[in-house]
C-alpha positions in Angstrom: 0.0 0.0 0.0 1.3 3.4 -0.9 2.1 6.1 1.7 -0.5 8.3 0.1 -3.3 5.8 0.6 -2.3 4.9 4.2 -1.5 8.4 5.4 -2.8 9.2 8.9 -2.9 12.9 8.1 -5.6 13.1 5.4 -9.2 14.1 6.1 -12.4 12.0 5.7 -16.1 12.7 6.0 -16.8 9.1 7.1 -14.6 6.9 9.3 -15.5 3.2 9.4 -14.0 1.4 12.4 -14.1 -2.2 11.3 -13.3 -3.1 7.8 -15.0 -6.5 7.7 -17.5 -7.6 5.1 -20.1 -5.1 6.0 -17.7 -2.2 6.4 -16.1 -2.8 3.1 -19.5 -3.4 1.3 -20.8 -0.1 2.7 -17.6 1.8 1.6 -18.0 0.5 -1.9 -21.7 1.1 -2.0 -21.4 4.7 -1.0 -18.9 5.3 -3.7 -20.8 3.4 -6.3 -23.9 5.5 -5.5 -22.0 8.8 -5.8 -22.7 9.6 -2.1 -19.0 9.9 -1.3 -15.7 9.6 -3.0 -13.1 7.0 -2.0 -10.8 9.6 -0.5 -13.7 10.8 1.8 -13.9 7.4 3.5 -11.3 6.0 5.9 -11.5 2.4 7.1 -9.6 0.8 9.9 -8.9 -2.8 10.7 -6.5 -4.6 13.1 -5.1 -6.6 10.2 -4.0 -4.2 7.5 -3.7 -6.9 4.8 -7.5 -7.2 4.9 -7.7 -3.6 3.6 -5.2 -3.8 0.7 -8.0 -4.1 -1.9 -9.7 -0.9 -0.5 -6.4 1.0 -0.6 -5.9 0.0 -4.2 -9.3 1.5 -4.9 -8.3 4.9 -3.4 -9.9 4.6 0.1 -8.0 5.7 3.1 -7.1 2.8 5.3 -5.1 2.2 8.5 -5.0 0.4 11.8 -5.0 3.4 14.2 -8.5 4.2 15.4 -7.6 7.3 17.3 -5.8 8.8 14.3 -8.8 7.9 12.1 -11.4 9.7 14.3 -9.1 12.7 14.5 -9.7 13.4 10.8 -13.4 12.2 10.6 -16.8 13.7 11.4 -19.1 10.7 11.2 -17.7 7.6 13.0 -19.3 4.4 12.0 -18.7 1.4 14.2 -18.7 -1.9 12.3 -17.0 -4.4 14.6 -18.2 -7.7 16.1 -20.3 -7.4 19.3 -17.6 -8.8 21.5 -15.2 -6.1 20.3 -17.3 -2.9 20.7 -16.7 -2.3 24.4 -12.9 -2.3 24.0 -13.1 -0.2 20.9 -15.4 2.5 22.4 -13.3 2.5 25.6 -10.3 3.2 23.3 -11.8 6.2 21.4 -14.4 7.7 23.8 -12.1 10.4 25.3 -11.2 11.6 21.8 -14.8 12.0 20.6 -15.7 15.6 20.1 -19.4 16.6 20.4 -18.8 19.6 18.2 -17.9 17.5 15.2 -18.4 13.8 15.8 -21.5 11.7 15.3 -21.5 7.9 16.0 -23.4 5.3 14.0 -23.3 1.7 15.2 -24.1 -1.2 12.9 -23.1 -3.7 15.6 -25.7 -6.4 16.1 -27.3 -6.7 19.5 -26.1 -3.4 21.1 -29.0 -1.1 22.0 -29.0 2.7 21.9 -29.1 2.8 25.7 -26.0 0.5 25.8 -24.2 2.7 23.3 -25.0 5.8 25.3 -23.5 4.2 28.4 -20.3 3.6 26.5 -20.1 6.9 24.6 -19.8 10.2 26.5 -22.7 12.6 26.2 -23.6 14.7 24.3 -22.2 12.8 21.3 -25.2 12.0 18.9 -25.6 8.2 18.7 -27.5 6.3 16.0 -28.1 2.6 15.7 -28.4 1.3 12.1 -29.1 -2.2 10.8 -28.2 -2.4 7.0 -27.3 -5.6 5.1 -24.6 -6.4 2.7 -26.7 -5.3 -0.3 -25.3 -1.8 0.6 -22.6 -2.7 -1.9 -25.0 -2.5 -4.8 -27.4 0.2 -3.4 -30.1 -2.2 -2.6 -29.9 -2.4 1.2 -32.9 -2.2 3.6 -31.5 -0.2 6.5 -33.4 0.3 9.8 -32.4 3.2 12.0 -33.1 4.2 15.6 -31.9 6.9 18.0 -32.8 8.6 21.2 -34.7 11.9 20.8 -31.6 14.0 21.7 -29.8 12.5 18.7 -32.3 13.6 16.1 -29.7 15.5 14.1 -27.5 12.4 14.0 -30.5 10.4 12.9 -31.2 12.7 10.0 -27.6 12.5 8.9 -27.5 8.7 9.2 -30.7 8.4 7.1 -29.2 10.6 4.4 -26.1 8.4 4.3 -27.9 5.1 4.1 -30.5 6.4 1.6 -27.5 6.5 -0.8 -27.2 2.7 -0.6 -30.9 1.6 -0.5 -34.1 2.2 1.4 -34.4 3.2 5.0 -37.0 3.0 7.8 -36.9 4.6 11.2 -38.1 2.2 13.9 -38.1 2.0 17.7 -34.9 0.7 19.2 -36.7 -2.4 20.7 -37.5 -3.5 17.1 -33.9 -3.6 16.1 -33.5 -7.2 17.1 -36.3 -8.1 14.6 -34.7 -5.9 12.0 -31.4 -7.8 12.4 -33.2 -11.0 11.6 -35.4 -9.8 8.8 -33.0 -7.5 7.1 -29.5 -8.6 7.9 -30.0 -12.4 8.3 -32.7 -12.2 5.7 -30.2 -11.7 2.9 -28.8 -15.2 3.6 -32.3 -16.7 3.8 -33.5 -15.2 0.5 -30.2 -16.2 -1.2 -30.7 -19.7 0.1 -34.2 -19.6 -1.5 -32.7 -18.5 -4.8 -30.2 -21.4 -4.5 -33.0 -23.9 -3.9 -34.9 -22.6 -6.8 -31.9 -22.9 -9.1 -31.4 -26.5 -7.9 -35.0 -27.2 -8.8 -34.2 -25.7 -12.2 -31.3 -28.1 -12.6 -33.6 -31.0 -11.6 -36.0 -30.1 -14.3 -33.4 -29.9 -17.0 -31.6 -26.5 -17.1 -27.9 -26.1 -17.0 -26.7 -24.7 -13.7 -25.7 -21.2 -14.9 -29.1 -20.9 -16.7 -31.0 -22.2 -13.7 -29.3 -19.6 -11.5 -30.1 -16.8 -13.9 -33.7 -17.7 -14.2 -34.1 -18.2 -10.4 -32.3 -15.0 -9.4 -34.1 -12.8 -12.0 -37.5 -14.3 -11.1 -36.8 -13.6 -7.4 -35.9 -10.0 -8.3 -39.1 -9.6 -10.3 -41.1 -11.0 -7.4 -39.6 -8.6 -4.9 -40.2 -5.7 -7.2 -43.8 -6.6 -7.6 -44.2 -6.8 -3.8 -42.6 -3.4 -3.4 -44.7 -1.8 -6.1 -47.5 0.3 -4.6 -47.0 -1.7 -1.4 -48.9 -4.6 -2.9 -49.5 -7.6 -0.6 -47.6 -10.7 -2.0 -50.9 -12.7 -2.1 -52.4 -10.3 -4.5 -49.6 -11.0 -7.0 -49.7 -14.7 -6.2 -53.4 -14.8 -7.1 -52.5 -13.4 -10.5 -50.3 -16.4 -11.2 -52.5 -19.2 -9.8 -55.3 -20.7 -11.7 -57.7 -23.6 -10.8 -56.0 -26.9 -11.1 -53.0 -25.2 -12.5 -49.3 -26.0 -12.1 -48.6 -23.0 -9.8 -51.1 -23.8 -7.1 -49.9 -27.5 -7.3 -46.4 -26.4 -6.6 -47.3 -23.9 -3.9 -49.4 -26.5 -2.1 -46.7 -29.1 -2.2 -44.2 -26.5 -0.7 -46.6 -25.7 2.1 -47.2 -29.4 2.8 -43.4 -29.7 3.1 -43.3 -26.8 5.6 -41.9 -24.0 3.4 -43.5 -21.0 5.1 -43.3 -22.6 8.6 -39.5 -23.2 8.1 -38.9 -19.6 7.0 -40.9 -18.1 9.9 -39.1 -20.3 12.4 -35.7 -19.3 10.9 -36.5 -15.6 11.3 -37.8 -16.1 14.9 -34.7 -18.1 15.9 -32.3 -15.6 14.3 -34.1 -12.8 16.2 -33.8 -14.6 19.5 -30.1 -15.1 18.9 -29.6 -11.5 17.8 -31.1 -10.3 21.1 -28.2 -11.9 23.1 -25.2 -11.4 20.8 -23.8 -8.5 22.8 -24.5 -10.2 26.2 -22.9 -13.6 25.4 -20.1 -12.2 23.2 -20.9 -14.4 20.2 -21.0 -13.2 16.5 -23.7 -13.0 13.9 
C-alpha cells in the first residue's frame, strides 16, 4: 500500500472502524452511488492486509482508530459485538461533540448501551443495514434517542445512498437484524434452492441460477410496487387446477412457510443476546 493511501494525516467525511464484510461493502456502495468519493472514506482494521483491496481503490485505510477519528466527522462502528466495548473505551475520550456523530451497525447493542459507553452529548444512532449496501439495494433500519435527532437525519441521508431506510423503535432492532441482515442469507438460500430445482427439471446450472435470481428479483419488485401484498400477486399467477397452485401447495405441505418463519424467529432470538454472550452474527 502506498504512503499516500495509508496516510494518517488526510481528512475524511466518514470513518468506518471495522473493515470487515459489511464495512467494506458499505464503503464501496457509498462510492458506487456517488454519495461519497473513496478519499472521503477512511477504514480501519486490526489486520491491514485485509484492507489492501480498498487501498488499491483509493480509500483511506489504516490500523490506528484514534488517528482515524481525528480526521473524521461521522464515525461508523462496524466491529463484532464482543469487540465494541474495548473499541469505544479506546476512542471515547477523543470523541468531540462539536464535530463527531457515532453510528453503530453492531448487532445486539442497544441505543441505551451505546449511550452508556459513549460520552454525552455525542449523537448516537443505531443502524441495521445488510450487505446489499454494496449495490445500493440495502434495507436499513435506523433508531436513536430523541436527543440524537440530528444524527439520525444525517444517518438516514447516508444510508439512503445505498438503498431504502426505515426509522423504527430501538426495541424493534432485534427483529430488523433477523429480517434485514440475516434475511439476505435466507433469501439467497431460497434462490439457490430454486436454481437447484431448475437443474432438476433440465436447465444447465448457470441458466437455472439466472432464471431463479431474476425471477426472485421480479417477485420482490412486484411486492414493493405500490405496497402490494404478496398474495395479490400470487393470485394473478395461480389458476384452478394449475401448475402454480400445485407447486405452492406441495411446498406448504413440506413446511416451506413454517420453516422460513421459524428461521427468522430463531435468528431474532439469537440477535437479542449477541452482545451479552459475546458471540458473533
